[in-house]
N, CA and C atoms as an extended XYZ file, in Angstrom:
165
Properties=species:S:1:pos:R:3:atomname:S:1:resname:S:1:resid:I:1 pbc="F F F"
N      -214.723     -235.135       20.662 N   MET     1
C      -214.208     -235.236       19.309 CA  MET     1
C      -213.728     -233.865       18.856 C   MET     1
N      -212.586     -233.828       18.245 N   ASN     2
C      -212.074     -232.620       17.619 CA  ASN     2
C      -212.164     -232.787       16.112 C   ASN     2
N      -212.577     -231.726       15.453 N   ALA     3
C      -212.644     -231.734       14.000 CA  ALA     3
C      -212.161     -230.387       13.492 C   ALA     3
N      -211.398     -230.408       12.406 N   VAL     4
C      -210.850     -229.169       11.843 CA  VAL     4
C      -210.934     -229.208       10.324 C   VAL     4
N      -210.915     -228.022        9.738 N   LYS     5
C      -210.793     -227.930        8.293 CA  LYS     5
C      -209.318     -228.050        7.961 C   LYS     5
N      -209.013     -228.703        6.858 N   THR     6
C      -207.620     -228.919        6.478 CA  THR     6
C      -207.500     -228.900        4.957 C   THR     6
N      -206.299     -228.817        4.499 N   HIS     7
C      -206.021     -228.945        3.067 CA  HIS     7
C      -204.860     -229.904        2.854 C   HIS     7
N      -204.506     -230.632        3.907 N   VAL     8
C      -203.377     -231.553        3.868 CA  VAL     8
C      -203.896     -232.978        3.862 C   VAL     8
N      -203.440     -233.784        2.936 N   GLY     9
C      -203.792     -235.188        2.894 CA  GLY     9
C      -204.875     -235.503        1.887 C   GLY     9
N      -205.281     -236.752        1.904 N   ARG    10
C      -206.280     -237.265        0.961 CA  ARG    10
C      -207.410     -237.925        1.731 C   ARG    10
N      -208.595     -237.867        1.170 N   CYS    11
C      -209.780     -238.494        1.762 CA  CYS    11
C      -209.525     -239.996        1.927 C   CYS    11
N      -209.862     -240.526        3.095 N   ASP    12
C      -209.677     -241.952        3.357 CA  ASP    12
C      -210.613     -242.813        2.514 C   ASP    12
N      -211.715     -242.244        2.050 N   THR    13
C      -212.708     -243.009        1.300 CA  THR    13
C      -212.395     -243.061       -0.189 C   THR    13
N      -212.104     -241.883       -0.793 N   CYS    14
C      -211.993     -241.859       -2.256 CA  CYS    14
C      -210.637     -241.362       -2.778 C   CYS    14
N      -209.821     -240.746       -1.941 N   GLY    15
C      -208.518     -240.292       -2.391 CA  GLY    15
C      -208.475     -238.863       -2.895 C   GLY    15
N      -209.604     -238.154       -2.892 N   LYS    16
C      -209.608     -236.743       -3.279 CA  LYS    16
C      -208.913     -235.925       -2.198 C   LYS    16
N      -208.489     -234.691       -2.511 N   PRO    17
C      -207.879     -233.849       -1.476 CA  PRO    17
C      -208.817     -233.669       -0.281 C   PRO    17
N      -208.251     -233.761        0.912 N   ALA    18
C      -209.048     -233.674        2.137 CA  ALA    18
C      -209.474     -232.239        2.413 C   ALA    18
N      -210.662     -232.078        2.960 N   ALA    19
C      -211.177     -230.774        3.366 CA  ALA    19
C      -211.415     -230.736        4.867 C   ALA    19
N      -211.617     -231.896        5.488 N   TYR    20
C      -211.898     -231.977        6.921 CA  TYR    20
C      -211.098     -233.114        7.536 C   TYR    20
N      -210.742     -232.938        8.804 N   ALA    21
C      -210.040     -233.986        9.535 CA  ALA    21
C      -210.713     -234.183       10.881 C   ALA    21
N      -210.968     -235.427       11.236 N   GLN    22
C      -211.489     -235.773       12.553 CA  GLN    22
C      -210.308     -236.270       13.368 C   GLN    22
N      -210.021     -235.600       14.473 N   LEU    23
C      -208.867     -235.927       15.298 CA  LEU    23
C      -209.317     -236.728       16.511 C   LEU    23
N      -208.701     -237.879       16.707 N   LEU    24
C      -209.062     -238.780       17.793 CA  LEU    24
C      -207.865     -238.986       18.716 C   LEU    24
N      -208.089     -239.543       19.922 N   PRO    25
C      -206.978     -239.820       20.830 CA  PRO    25
C      -205.950     -240.768       20.206 C   PRO    25
N      -204.774     -240.805       20.789 N   ASN    26
C      -203.669     -241.666       20.359 CA  ASN    26
C      -203.193     -241.356       18.950 C   ASN    26
N      -203.250     -240.074       18.559 N   ASN    27
C      -202.760     -239.598       17.264 CA  ASN    27
C      -203.461     -240.248       16.075 C   ASN    27
N      -204.698     -240.636       16.240 N   ARG    28
C      -205.476     -241.190       15.125 CA  ARG    28
C      -206.248     -240.059       14.480 C   ARG    28
N      -206.436     -240.133       13.180 N   ARG    29
C      -207.230     -239.130       12.482 CA  ARG    29
C      -207.853     -239.754       11.241 C   ARG    29
N      -208.996     -239.192       10.880 N   PHE    30
C      -209.686     -239.598        9.671 CA  PHE    30
C      -209.826     -238.375        8.795 C   PHE    30
N      -209.523     -238.511        7.518 N   LEU    31
C      -209.594     -237.401        6.573 CA  LEU    31
C      -210.783     -237.598        5.643 C   LEU    31
N      -211.475     -236.484        5.353 N   TYR    32
C      -212.661     -236.529        4.501 CA  TYR    32
C      -212.611     -235.417        3.466 C   TYR    32
N      -213.114     -235.697        2.260 N   CYS    33
C      -213.315     -234.661        1.255 CA  CYS    33
C      -214.692     -234.036        1.514 C   CYS    33
N      -215.059     -233.012        0.734 N   ASP    34
C      -216.362     -232.360        0.912 CA  ASP    34
C      -217.522     -233.320        0.675 C   ASP    34
N      -217.314     -234.305       -0.168 N   GLU    35
C      -218.383     -235.237       -0.523 CA  GLU    35
C      -218.653     -236.270        0.566 C   GLU    35
N      -217.613     -236.727        1.267 N   HIS    36
C      -217.752     -237.840        2.204 CA  HIS    36
C      -217.747     -237.442        3.680 C   HIS    36
N      -217.678     -236.170        3.983 N   VAL    37
C      -217.607     -235.740        5.380 CA  VAL    37
C      -218.949     -235.979        6.083 C   VAL    37
N      -218.925     -236.629        7.264 N   PRO    38
C      -220.154     -236.787        8.044 CA  PRO    38
C      -220.640     -235.425        8.556 C   PRO    38
N      -221.931     -235.284        8.719 N   ALA    39
C      -222.513     -234.007        9.137 CA  ALA    39
C      -221.958     -233.536       10.478 C   ALA    39
N      -221.762     -234.434       11.428 N   LEU    40
C      -221.265     -234.054       12.738 CA  LEU    40
C      -219.844     -233.501       12.650 C   LEU    40
N      -218.997     -234.126       11.859 N   VAL    41
C      -217.616     -233.661       11.701 CA  VAL    41
C      -217.601     -232.277       11.051 C   VAL    41
N      -218.416     -232.088       10.026 N   LYS    42
C      -218.482     -230.799        9.343 CA  LYS    42
C      -218.971     -229.710       10.288 C   LYS    42
N      -220.004     -230.000       11.073 N   ARG    43
C      -220.550     -229.032       12.019 CA  ARG    43
C      -219.511     -228.638       13.071 C   ARG    43
N      -218.809     -229.617       13.632 N   GLU    44
C      -217.793     -229.339       14.647 CA  GLU    44
C      -216.637     -228.521       14.084 C   GLU    44
N      -216.202     -228.838       12.865 N   ALA    45
C      -215.098     -228.106       12.241 CA  ALA    45
C      -215.503     -226.664       11.946 C   ALA    45
N      -216.722     -226.465       11.454 N   ASP    46
C      -217.194     -225.113       11.176 CA  ASP    46
C      -217.334     -224.303       12.456 C   ASP    46
N      -217.823     -224.944       13.523 N   LYS    47
C      -217.967     -224.257       14.809 CA  LYS    47
C      -216.593     -223.872       15.366 C   LYS    47
N      -215.635     -224.775       15.251 N   ARG    48
C      -214.289     -224.488       15.758 CA  ARG    48
C      -213.635     -223.353       14.976 C   ARG    48
N      -213.817     -223.347       13.663 N   GLU    49
C      -213.249     -222.289       12.843 CA  GLU    49
C      -213.873     -220.936       13.188 C   GLU    49
N      -215.165     -220.913       13.439 N   ALA    50
C      -215.855     -219.661       13.788 CA  ALA    50
C      -215.373     -219.117       15.128 C   ALA    50
N      -215.130     -219.997       16.105 N   THR    51
C      -214.664     -219.522       17.413 CA  THR    51
C      -213.222     -219.027       17.331 C   THR    51
N      -212.408     -219.643       16.470 N   GLU    52
C      -211.022     -219.184       16.330 CA  GLU    52
C      -210.937     -217.849       15.614 C   GLU    52
N      -211.862     -217.562       14.715 N   LYS    53
C      -211.872     -216.279       14.007 CA  LYS    53
C      -212.248     -215.135       14.928 C   LYS    53
N      -213.057     -215.411       15.952 N   THR    54
C      -213.489     -214.361       16.863 CA  THR    54
C      -212.434     -214.023       17.898 C   THR    54
N      -211.422     -214.819       18.025 N   ARG    55
C      -210.359     -214.558       19.018 CA  ARG    55
C      -209.435     -213.473       18.550 C   ARG    55
């Protein structure tokens, strides 16, 4: 699973601005606001952002 922080789009659950995106195969994605993001997606996105900052 790939997960990233984003500011593009709206939460699939409530329509608020998206903060996280879960990227799946076949160009599928799920968008989440800070309130509705699952813990696993948030953890993966934060880990990915931290590794990209160290590069």
